[in-house]
C-alpha positions as a printed Julia matrix, in Angstrom:
179×3 Matrix{Float64}:
 110.03  104.51   98.49
 110.25  107.07  101.0
 108.21  110.13  100.19
 105.61  111.93  101.73
 101.98  111.76  100.62
 102.09  107.9    99.73
  99.98  105.57  101.4
  99.16  102.05  100.96
  95.49  100.97  101.43
  94.47   97.34  101.39
  91.11   97.31  100.11
  88.5    94.72   98.46
  87.22   94.22   95.5
  84.59   92.1    95.57
  85.76   89.11   97.04
  89.22   89.82   96.12
  91.77   91.77   98.13
  93.71   94.49   96.14
  96.5    96.55   97.17
  96.33   99.97   95.88
  98.58  103.22   96.17
  97.18  106.42   97.68
  98.96  110.02   96.68
  98.36  113.07   97.87
  99.95  116.47   97.56
  99.12  119.45  100.0
 100.92  122.81   98.9
 100.5   125.85   99.66
  98.39  128.19   97.97
  98.13  132.12   96.47
  94.66  132.07   95.34
  91.88  132.68   97.54
  89.87  129.36   97.32
  92.09  126.25   97.17
  92.14  123.88   94.69
  90.59  120.69   95.46
  91.45  117.72   92.79
  90.66  114.13   92.99
  91.53  111.42   90.46
  89.98  107.78   91.39
  88.43  109.09   94.8
  85.34  109.96   95.52
  85.41  114.21   95.69
  82.75  114.34   98.65
  84.95  111.43  100.4
  87.63  113.87  100.32
  85.93  116.48  101.41
  84.7   114.82  104.79
  88.0   113.57  105.11
  89.52  116.93  105.24
  86.68  118.4   107.09
  87.52  115.78  110.02
  91.27  116.9   109.93
  90.43  120.41  110.34
  87.49  120.29  112.73
  88.86  117.35  115.32
  92.57  117.39  114.15
  93.3   120.64  114.36
  94.9   120.0   110.99
  94.21  123.47  108.68
  93.82  123.43  104.59
  92.24  126.08  103.97
  95.54  127.58  102.67
  96.79  124.17  100.8
  95.64  122.93   97.41
  94.92  119.54   97.46
  95.77  116.94   95.29
  94.49  112.93   95.98
  95.52  110.24   93.15
  94.29  106.8    93.2
  97.95  105.33   91.53
  97.41  102.73   88.49
  93.56  104.02   87.39
  91.9   102.31   89.82
  88.83  103.88   91.03
  88.39  103.98   94.95
  84.56  103.9    96.31
  85.22  101.66   99.45
  85.06  104.03  103.16
  87.41  101.69  103.99
  90.0   104.16  102.17
  89.5   106.83  104.23
  92.54  106.4   106.57
  94.84  105.36  103.81
  93.59  108.48  101.77
  93.81  110.73  105.48
  97.41  109.1   106.32
  98.87  109.88  102.76
  96.62  113.66  103.44
  98.57  114.18  106.61
 102.25  112.56  105.74
 101.93  115.2   102.58
 101.28  117.86  104.32
 103.7   117.18  107.14
 106.76  116.47  104.92
 107.09  112.72  107.11
 107.09  109.82  104.48
 105.26  106.91  105.96
 106.35  103.32  106.37
 106.98  101.94  103.04
 105.99   98.31  104.33
 102.86   99.38  105.95
  98.81   98.94  105.24
  96.21  101.2   105.84
  92.47  101.03  106.0
  89.73  102.29  107.97
  86.37  104.47  107.6
  86.93  107.75  109.25
  83.36  108.71  110.64
  82.16  113.15  111.16
  83.4   112.85  115.35
  86.79  111.4   114.18
  86.71  107.77  115.14
  88.22  105.08  112.97
  85.58  102.62  112.34
  86.33   98.7   111.89
  85.81   97.51  107.96
  85.02   93.96  107.07
  87.33   91.46  105.64
  90.1    92.48  108.14
  92.01   89.27  107.93
  91.72   88.72  104.14
  93.31   92.43  104.06
  95.92   91.69  106.25
  96.62   88.31  104.52
  96.97   89.83  101.29
  99.05   92.18  102.26
 101.71   90.0   104.45
 101.5    87.72  100.91
 103.12   91.04   98.92
 105.4    91.99  101.39
 103.8    94.56  103.69
 104.73   93.52  107.2
 102.86   96.09  109.38
  99.15   97.39  109.09
  97.25  100.74  110.64
  93.37   99.56  111.43
  90.77  100.15  113.56
  90.58   99.2   116.66
  88.61   96.85  117.38
  89.04   95.18  114.1
  86.81   91.71  113.46
  88.16   88.44  112.62
  92.01   89.77  113.29
  94.52   86.72  112.74
  95.41   85.17  116.02
  99.74   84.15  116.87
 100.74   86.27  113.23
 104.43   87.45  112.87
 102.56   90.33  111.55
 102.46   93.45  113.58
  99.69   95.82  113.25
  98.68   99.44  115.19
  95.35  100.06  115.56
  94.18  103.09  116.09
  90.47  104.64  117.71
  90.57  107.99  115.92
  92.1   110.5   113.68
  93.81  112.64  116.01
  95.67  109.35  116.53
  96.87  108.99  113.44
  97.91  112.41  113.1
  99.68  112.63  116.23
 101.28  109.19  115.24
 102.77  110.87  111.59
 103.55  113.92  113.52
 105.83  111.56  115.7
 107.47  109.79  112.93
 108.55  113.25  111.66
 109.9   114.44  114.78
 111.92  111.4   114.94
 113.17  111.84  111.45
 114.26  115.12  112.52
 115.87  113.67  115.45
 117.61  111.2   113.42
 119.05  114.19  110.6
 120.54  116.17  113.87
 122.16  113.05  115.0
 123.85  112.59  111.49
């Protein structure tokens, strides 16, 4: 569905690829200290992603409550979920839905760089099998399939992702103006 704050993570459970929805809600708070709540994800990892978004992307979350949930009761421990989490958070904050046919995976470093993760081909193959036609993944990912009809976007850093989501919000606004 086209609702802000949802990103599909192409993850690995052992050697098996799995697709899981990461849901985020970023809402203004009236409290002095904003609330941070997570279900199915590491709260320290969320804090790191929020700090990187603030420091390197100019995303101000200090006056917002942040809720992050992994759908279906899954528990994600893989750092490759960083990109999906950041995408869901930015999507919720911007009010811009992410493409429903897209999966996300990649590790975010403290510098804001998006690092490649293992099993890229397996993740993409499973996503394609389940009807996903595009992916956002780290630049320089190993074992990318050649000659595949799939579309993927390679990004180098978290600011690239934030700009892409902000650009989709602008495109949505422009489309609404034309109606």
